C-alpha positions in Angstrom: 0.0 0.0 0.0 1.8 3.1 -1.3 1.2 6.6 0.2 1.0 9.0 -2.7 0.5 12.1 -0.5 3.1 14.9 -0.7 4.3 16.5 2.5 4.2 20.3 2.1 5.3 21.6 5.5 4.9 21.2 9.2 3.3 23.9 11.3 2.5 23.9 15.1 3.7 20.3 15.1 1.2 19.2 12.4 2.4 17.8 9.1 0.4 19.2 6.2 0.2 17.0 3.1 -1.5 17.2 -0.2 -3.0 14.4 -2.2 -2.2 14.6 -6.0 -6.0 15.2 -6.5 -5.6 18.5 -4.7 -3.7 19.8 -7.7 -6.8 19.1 -9.8 -9.0 21.0 -7.4 -6.5 23.9 -7.3 -6.4 24.1 -11.1 -10.2 23.9 -11.4 -10.7 26.7 -8.8 -8.1 28.9 -10.5 -9.6 28.4 -13.9 -13.2 29.0 -12.7 -12.2 32.3 -11.0 -10.0 33.5 -13.9 -12.4 32.5 -16.7 -15.7 32.8 -14.9 -16.2 34.9 -11.8 -13.7 37.7 -12.2 -14.4 38.3 -15.9 -18.1 38.6 -15.1 -17.5 41.0 -12.2 -14.7 43.0 -13.9 -15.0 42.6 -17.7 -12.7 45.6 -18.4 -9.7 44.1 -16.7 -7.0 42.3 -18.9 -6.9 38.5 -18.9 -3.6 38.5 -17.1 -5.1 40.3 -14.1 -8.1 37.9 -14.1 -5.7 35.0 -13.9 -3.6 36.7 -11.2 -6.8 37.2 -9.2 -7.7 33.6 -9.8 -4.4 32.4 -8.4 -4.6 34.7 -5.4 -8.2 33.5 -4.8 -7.1 29.9 -4.9 -4.3 30.6 -2.4 -6.9 32.3 -0.2 -9.1 29.2 -0.4 -6.0 27.1 0.4 -5.4 29.2 3.5 -9.1 29.0 4.5 -9.1 25.2 4.3 -6.0 25.0 6.4 -7.3 27.5 9.0 -10.5 25.4 9.3 -8.5 22.1 9.7 -5.9 23.6 12.0 -8.7 24.8 14.3 -10.0 21.2 14.6 -6.5 20.0 15.2 -5.4 22.5 17.8 -8.6 22.0 19.9 -8.2 18.3 19.6 -4.6 18.4 20.8 -5.5 20.7 23.6 -8.1 18.1 24.7 -5.4 15.4 24.7 -6.2 13.7 21.4 -3.5 12.6 18.9 -3.4 14.2 15.4 -1.8 12.4 12.5 -1.6 15.6 10.4 -3.7 17.5 7.9 -4.3 16.3 4.3 -5.7 18.3 1.4 -7.4 16.3 -1.4 -9.9 16.7 -4.2 -12.9 17.6 -2.0 -11.1 19.9 0.5 -9.1 19.0 3.6 -9.2 16.7 6.6 -7.6 16.7 10.0 -6.4 13.1 10.7 -7.6 12.3 14.2 -5.8 9.1 15.3 -7.9 9.0 18.5 -11.6 9.0 19.0 -12.9 11.8 21.3 -13.2 10.4 24.8 -16.4 12.2 25.7 -19.3 13.8 23.9 -18.3 17.3 25.1 -14.8 17.0 23.6 -16.4 15.7 20.4 -18.6 18.7 20.3 -15.8 21.2 20.9 -13.5 19.7 18.3 -16.3 19.5 15.7 -17.5 23.1 16.3 -14.0 24.6 16.1 -13.8 24.3 12.3 -17.1 26.1 11.4 -16.4 28.8 14.1 -13.0 29.4 12.5 -14.6 29.7 9.0 -17.2 32.2 10.2 -14.4 34.2 11.9 -12.4 34.3 8.7 -15.6 35.3 6.7 -16.0 38.2 9.1 -12.3 39.2 8.7 -12.5 39.0 4.9 -15.8 40.8 4.8 -14.4 43.7 6.9 -11.3 43.9 4.7 -13.5 44.0 1.6 -15.5 47.0 3.1 -12.3 48.7 4.1 -10.8 48.3 0.6 -13.9 49.8 -0.9 -14.0 52.6 1.6 -10.3 53.5 1.1 -10.7 53.7 -2.6 -8.7 50.6 -3.5 -9.3 49.1 -7.0 -12.7 47.4 -7.2 -11.1 44.0 -7.8 -9.5 43.9 -4.4 -12.8 44.4 -2.7 -14.3 41.7 -5.0 -11.5 39.2 -4.2 -11.8 39.8 -0.5 -15.6 39.5 -0.8 -15.2 36.2 -2.6 -13.0 34.8 0.2 -15.5 36.0 2.8 -18.4 34.3 0.9 -16.4 31.0 0.4 -15.8 30.8 4.1 -19.5 31.2 4.9 -20.2 28.4 2.3 -17.5 26.3 3.9 -19.0 26.8 7.4 -22.6 26.2 6.3 -21.8 23.1 4.2 -19.8 21.5 7.0 -22.7 22.1 9.5 -25.0 19.8 7.6 -25.9 17.1 10.2 -24.4 14.2 8.2 -21.4 12.3 9.5 -18.4 12.7 8.9 -19.1 16.4 8.2 -18.7 18.7 11.2 -22.5 18.9 11.6 -22.6 15.2 11.7 -20.1 15.1 14.4 -22.1 17.6 16.4 -25.1 15.4 15.9 -23.1 12.4 17.1 -22.0 14.3 20.2 -25.6 15.1 21.1 -26.8 11.6 20.4 -23.9 10.1 22.3 -24.7 12.4 25.3 -28.3 11.4 25.3 -27.9 7.6 24.7 -24.6 7.0 26.4 -23.6 4.8 23.4 -21.0 6.2 21.0 -21.3 3.4 18.5 -25.1 3.8 18.2 -24.7 7.5 17.9 -22.2 7.1 15.1 -24.4 4.7 13.3 -27.3 7.1 13.3 -25.1 10.1 12.3 -23.5 8.1 9.5 -27.0 7.2 8.2 -27.7 10.9 8.0 -24.4 11.3 6.2 -25.4 8.7 3.6 -28.8 10.3 3.2 -27.2 13.7 2.6 -24.8 12.1 0.1 -27.7 10.5 -1.8 -29.5 13.9 -1.8 -26.4 15.5 -3.4 -26.2 12.7 -6.0 -29.9 13.2 -7.0 -29.4 17.0 -7.0 -26.5 16.6 -9.3 -28.3 14.2 -11.7 -31.3 16.7 -11.8 -29.0 19.6 -12.5 -27.1 17.7 -15.2 -30.3 16.5 -17.0 -32.4 19.6 -16.6 -30.0 22.4 -17.5 -26.9 20.4 -18.7 -24.7 22.0 -16.0 -21.4 20.3 -15.6 -21.5 21.5 -12.0 -24.1 18.7 -11.5 -21.3 16.2 -12.0 -19.4 17.8 -9.2 -22.3 17.4 -6.8 -22.6 13.7 -7.8 -18.9 13.2 -7.0 -19.2 15.0 -3.7 -22.3 12.9 -2.8 -20.5 9.6 -3.5 -17.6 10.8 -1.5 -19.8 11.7 1.5 -21.6 8.4 1.3 -18.4 6.5 1.2 -16.8 8.5 4.0 -19.9 8.0 6.2 -19.6 4.2 5.8 -15.8 4.2 6.3 -16.0 6.3 9.4 -18.6 4.0 11.0 -16.6 1.0 10.0 -13.5 2.4 11.6 -15.2 3.0 14.9 -16.9 -0.5 14.7 -13.5 -2.0 14.1 -12.1 -0.3 17.2 -15.1 -1.4 19.2 -14.8 -5.0 17.9 -11.1 -5.3 18.5 -10.6 -3.3 21.7 -8.7 -5.5 24.1 -9.1 -8.5 21.8 -5.9 -10.7 21.8 -4.0 -10.6 18.6 -3.2 -14.3 18.7 -6.6 -15.3 17.3 -5.8 -13.5 14.0 -2.2 -14.6 13.5 -1.1 -16.8 10.7 1.3 -18.9 12.7 3.2 -20.7 10.0 4.0 -18.0 7.5 6.1 -18.5 4.4 9.7 -17.4 5.2 12.7 -16.8 2.9 16.4 -17.0 3.5 18.5 -13.8 3.5 21.0 -15.3 1.0 18.3 -16.4 -1.5 18.7 -14.6 -4.8 16.1 -12.1 -5.8 15.5 -14.1 -9.0 14.7 -17.2 -7.1 12.6 -15.2 -4.7 10.4 -13.8 -7.5 10.0 -17.1 -9.3 9.7 -19.5 -6.4 7.9 -17.3 -3.8 6.4 -14.1 -5.1 4.8 -15.6 -8.2 3.8 -18.7 -6.3 2.4 -17.4 -3.0 1.4 -13.8 -4.0 2.2 -12.3 -0.6 3.4 -8.7 -0.2 5.6 -9.3 2.8 7.9 -12.1 3.8 9.9 -12.8 7.0 13.6 -13.1 6.3 15.6 -15.8 8.2 19.3 -16.4 8.5 20.8 -19.4 10.4 17.3 -20.1 11.8 16.9 -16.6 13.2 14.6 -13.8 12.1 16.7 -10.9 10.8 14.2 -8.7 8.9 11.5 -8.7 6.3 11.2 -8.1 2.5 8.4 -6.5 0.6 7.7 -7.9 -2.8 7.5 -4.5 -4.5 11.1 -3.7 -3.4 12.5 -6.1 -6.0 12.0 -3.2 -8.4 14.8 -1.3 -6.7 17.3 -3.7 -8.2 17.9 -3.8 -11.9 16.4 -7.0 -13.4 19.8 -8.0 -14.9 21.2 -8.2 -11.3 18.4 -10.3 -9.8 20.3 -13.6 -10.3 23.4 -12.3 -8.4 21.7 -10.1 -5.8 20.6 -11.7 -2.4 17.5 -10.7 -0.6 19.6 -9.1 2.1 20.2 -6.3 -0.4 16.5 -5.2 -0.2 15.7 -6.5 3.3 14.2 -4.1 5.8 14.9 -4.1 9.5 11.9 -4.9 11.8 10.3 -1.6 13.0 6.9 -0.5 14.2 6.0 0.1 10.6 6.2 -3.6 9.6 6.1 -5.6 12.9 4.2 -5.8 16.2 4.5 -7.7 19.5 2.3 -10.7 20.0 0.9 -9.1 23.2 -0.6 -6.2 21.2 -4.4 -6.2 21.0 -6.1 -6.3 17.6 -7.2 -2.7 17.9 -3.6 -1.4 18.2 -2.5 -3.4 15.2 -5.4 -2.3 13.1 -4.6 1.4 13.9 -0.9 0.8 13.2 -1.7 -0.8 9.8 -3.9 2.2 8.9 -1.3 4.7 10.1 1.5 3.1 8.1 -0.6 2.1 5.1 0.5 -1.5 5.7 -1.4 -4.6 4.5 0.6 -7.1 6.5 2.8 -7.1 9.6 5.3 -9.5 11.2 4.2 -10.7 14.6 7.0 -11.0 17.2 7.2 -13.1 20.3 10.2 -11.4 21.9 12.8 -11.6 19.1 11.3 -14.7 17.6 8.8 -15.0 14.7 5.3 -15.7 16.0 3.6 -15.3 12.6 2.0 -12.7 10.3 -1.2 -10.7 10.7 -3.0 -9.3 7.6 -5.3 -6.4 7.2 -7.6 -8.6 5.1 -8.1 -11.0 8.0 -9.0 -8.2 10.4 -11.4 -6.6 7.9 -12.9 -10.0 7.2 -13.8 -10.4 10.9 -15.3 -6.9 10.8 -17.5 -7.7 7.8 -18.6 -11.0 9.4 -19.9 -9.1 12.4 -21.7 -6.6 10.2 -23.4 -9.5 8.3 -24.5 -11.2 11.5 -25.7 -8.2 13.4 -27.0 -6.2 10.3 -25.1 -3.0 11.3 -24.3 -0.2 8.9 
């Protein structure tokens, strides 16, 4: 599982990353401003200035999204929660909360921080727009600042829709959790609202596309599908944590994994193991002792002409928290580690000895079985 996100910078201890899809969003926003909004508002300006305003507007939106997500992250950290970072992607941004809020109150505070921050920014941009107009600045500066104020209001209102995992859905979950005393039940209800809102956006997009031929309808359809998928995934994640909390890892461990020798050539490894067993990770042994692991995809780091003479030790990785876990870990901890490190398999250690392998597929299979039996989600 390869992480394609690009790290941009670190601020306040939070790593900010961008998914490649964010570049598409940035380009679409810049184009729509430079060829649509600003030419309509200021038709007498040259095209170069329209594009300059479009780029500045996109940067302003970038700042607004980060301000929104940093507000979530700072409040969460202040309340003792762990934050994996902030990621920008095609549909906006997300603060990666690695911990679930411990109480409904903290959930409410963290969820409310983003919309409050966006409303605050909207007021600031609105005041700056009025000041620019009052001071006799060029009209396009007031127009640009007014656009940024409006977009922050839209960001706040959209996120307050009570559909999980939007901020409004998290506020709904906090309220239901407080009333019911059951976080999982509250999440299930809020995620159903999220799926319903996603379906509404899909139908709205279809109607828009068919009735007026607006390409914007396709955008609503994509956002709707994303929200429906995110609602399901968010509930699944909490269900998994609930299912695996304090559950011993041993019941999920494959105790006789296929191992390879450190001095085995890469060529033999590919032909006799990779093509035969189709695993992505193999424990590496030397003189009967576990010395590391090898990922199948790493054979690509060695030129094919050198496979016959290159041993696996040339591409072997040391055992770290990214690819291994102690046998005494519970299943919840391992699932979180796999998701955090984008890993599909992990070596399981009993001290310094090989205990087996755990796969994400087996953990998710147990989760799906519970859903089928109990009819959840």
